[in-house]
C-alpha positions in Angstrom: 20.3 -0.1 80.9 17.7 2.5 80.1 19.5 3.3 76.9 19.4 -0.3 75.8 15.6 -0.4 76.5 15.1 2.7 74.4 17.0 1.1 71.6 14.9 -2.1 71.8 11.7 0.0 71.7 12.9 1.9 68.6 13.8 -1.3 66.8 10.4 -2.9 67.7 8.6 0.2 66.4 10.7 0.2 63.1 9.9 -3.5 62.6 6.2 -3.0 63.2 6.2 -0.1 60.8 8.0 -2.1 58.1 5.5 -5.0 58.6 2.5 -2.6 58.2 4.0 -1.1 55.0 4.6 -4.6 53.5 1.1 -5.8 54.4 -0.5 -2.7 52.9 1.6 -3.0 49.7 0.5 -6.7 49.3 -3.1 -5.6 49.7 -2.7 -3.0 47.0 -1.1 -5.5 44.6 -3.9 -7.9 45.2 -6.5 -5.2 44.5 -4.7 -4.2 41.3 -4.4 -7.8 40.2 -8.1 -8.3 40.9 -9.0 -5.2 39.0 -6.9 -6.3 36.0 -8.4 -9.8 36.1 -11.9 -8.3 36.3 -11.2 -6.1 33.4 -9.9 -9.0 31.3 -12.9 -11.1 32.3 -15.3 -8.4 31.3 -13.6 -8.0 27.9 -13.8 -11.7 27.3 -17.4 -11.8 28.2 -18.1 -9.0 25.8 -16.2 -10.8 23.1 -14.1 -7.7 22.3 -10.4 -7.3 21.9 -10.2 -4.0 23.6 -7.2 -5.0 25.8 -5.0 -3.4 23.1 -4.5 0.3 23.9 -3.4 1.3 20.3 -5.5 4.1 18.9 -6.5 3.1 15.4 -9.1 5.8 15.0 -7.3 7.3 12.0 -7.2 4.0 10.1 -10.0 2.5 8.0 -11.6 -0.6 9.7 -13.2 -1.6 6.4 -9.9 -1.9 4.4 -8.3 -5.4 4.2 -5.0 -5.6 6.0 -4.2 -8.8 4.0 -5.2 -9.0 0.4 -5.3 -12.4 -1.2 -4.5 -13.0 -4.9 -8.1 -13.8 -5.6 -9.1 -10.5 -4.0 -7.3 -8.4 -6.6 -9.3 -6.8 -9.4 -8.0 -8.2 -12.8 -8.1 -6.1 -16.0 -6.8 -6.5 -19.5 -5.4 -3.2 -20.8 -5.5 -2.8 -24.6 -5.8 -6.6 -25.3 -5.5 -7.9 -28.9 -9.0 -9.4 -28.7 -11.5 -10.5 -26.1 -9.9 -14.0 -26.1 -6.2 -13.0 -26.4 -4.2 -10.5 -24.5 -1.4 -10.3 -27.0 1.0 -7.4 -26.5 -1.5 -5.8 -24.0 -1.1 -5.7 -20.3 -2.6 -7.7 -17.4 -3.3 -5.4 -14.4 -4.1 -6.7 -10.9 -5.2 -4.0 -8.5 -4.6 -4.9 -4.9 -5.1 -1.5 -3.3 -6.8 1.6 -4.7 -9.0 4.5 -3.4 -12.1 2.3 -3.4 -10.7 -0.7 -1.6 -8.4 1.2 0.7 -9.6 4.8 1.0 -7.3 5.7 3.9 -4.1 4.2 2.4 -1.4 6.7 1.3 -0.7 4.7 -1.9 -2.2 2.3 -4.4 -0.6 -1.0 -5.1 -0.8 -3.2 -8.2 0.9 -5.8 -10.4 1.4 -5.3 -14.1 2.3 -7.9 -16.8 3.2 -6.3 -20.2 2.8 -8.8 -23.1 5.6 -9.6 -25.5 6.2 -6.7 -27.9 4.1 -4.4 -25.7 4.8 -0.8 -24.8 3.1 2.1 -23.0 2.9 5.5 -24.7 5.2 8.2 -23.2 3.4 10.2 -20.6 3.8 12.0 -17.3 1.8 12.5 -14.1 1.6 16.0 -12.6 0.7 14.9 -9.1 1.5 11.2 -8.9 4.8 9.5 -8.2 5.4 5.8 -9.1 7.7 3.2 -7.5 8.1 0.0 -9.5 9.9 -3.3 -8.8 10.6 -5.6 -11.7 9.8 -9.3 -11.0 10.8 -11.0 -14.2 11.3 -10.5 -17.9 13.4 -7.9 -19.8 12.5 -4.5 -21.0 13.5 -0.9 -21.5 12.6 2.1 -19.4 12.4 5.4 -21.1 12.9 8.7 -19.3 14.5 12.1 -19.9 17.4 14.0 -18.4 17.9 17.6 -19.4 15.4 17.0 -22.2 17.5 14.2 -23.5 15.8 10.9 -24.1 17.4 7.9 -22.3 16.7 4.2 -22.6 17.7 1.9 -19.7 17.6 -1.9 -19.8 15.7 -3.3 -16.8 15.1 -6.9 -15.5 14.4 -8.8 -12.3 15.4 -7.0 -9.2 15.5 -3.5 -10.7 13.6 -0.6 -9.0 12.2 2.3 -11.0 11.2 5.6 -9.5 9.3 8.3 -11.4 8.7 11.7 -9.9 5.7 13.9 -10.7 6.2 15.8 -14.0 8.7 13.4 -15.6 8.0 12.0 -19.0 8.4 8.2 -19.0 7.4 4.9 -20.5 8.6 1.3 -20.8 8.7 -1.5 -23.3 8.9 -5.3 -23.2 11.9 -6.3 -25.3 12.0 -10.0 -24.2 10.2 -13.2 -25.2 8.1 -13.4 -22.1 5.8 -11.0 -20.2 7.6 -8.2 -18.4 6.2 -8.3 -14.8 6.4 -5.6 -12.2 4.6 -4.5 -9.0 4.2 -0.7 -8.5 2.9 1.8 -6.0 1.2 5.0 -6.9 1.4 8.0 -4.5 -0.9 9.5 -3.6 -3.8 7.1 -3.6 -5.9 9.5 -5.5 -9.5 8.9 -6.6 -8.8 10.3 -10.0 -5.4 8.8 -10.7 -3.6 6.3 -12.8 -5.4 3.3 -11.5 -8.8 4.9 -12.2 -7.7 5.5 -15.8 -6.8 1.9 -16.2 -10.1 0.9 -14.7 -11.9 3.1 -17.3 -10.1 1.8 -20.3 -9.5 -1.8 -19.2 -11.9 -4.8 -19.4 -12.3 -8.0 -17.5 -10.4 -11.0 -19.2 -12.6 -12.5 -21.8 -14.8 -9.4 -22.3 -15.1 -7.5 -25.5 -12.9 -4.3 -25.5 -14.7 -1.1 -26.2 -13.0 1.2 -28.7 -15.6 3.9 -28.9 -13.4 6.8 -27.7 -11.9 9.2 -30.2 -8.3 10.3 -29.8 -9.4 13.5 -28.2 -11.8 11.8 -25.8 -9.1 9.3 -24.9 -6.6 12.1 -24.2 -9.1 13.9 -22.0 -9.9 10.8 -20.0 -6.2 10.2 -19.5 -5.6 13.9 -18.5 -8.6 13.8 -16.1 -6.8 11.0 -14.2 -3.4 12.6 -14.1 -2.0 10.8 -17.1 -0.8 13.3 -19.7 0.2 11.9 -23.0 3.4 13.3 -24.6 2.7 15.1 -27.8 4.0 13.3 -30.9 6.5 15.3 -32.9 5.8 15.2 -36.6 8.9 16.0 -38.7 
């Protein structure tokens, strides 16, 4: 009988202990919920979106995450006249060191006119990745000092490493369109060169640079023109 009474007391004590733990746990959950609700309320009152805990301190808060077509800087590169692009190129710059100083690469779209071509050149520090959207053309590069021409069209990707001579031509009857990234997003790089020599559509093109001045401007922006061999 005494043994049964002791067992009953032990069971009662265990039940009371479990009940106390459960009540205490509920109280803690309520407090945590209140704290969370209070925090969200405070954030809402302040009008801030600080509920996200991601650290974006290394990213620029002035750069646009979404760039609309109308936001791109448009330039004519070597147009036929101020009113006609001709075999020149239409460049649309979406990302460069000025608009996205913290980005690792620049990003642009280029449309090379019918019959147009870029002179053979290389970049000592810059690599390029291009994706052809439409049109037909020829990409020129070198393997073991041997000149190669490769036909490119919609869907083709073209990678150029630093130090490689390269160029491309429009061989079709419509503009050859491509988008390309330049890495790194250097202040004095390929896009800066285009901005120096390009003009806004409809503006008179300036041709005041001598051949030596043009070559120096190109070189200063990591665009080295391939010397022309004279037989």
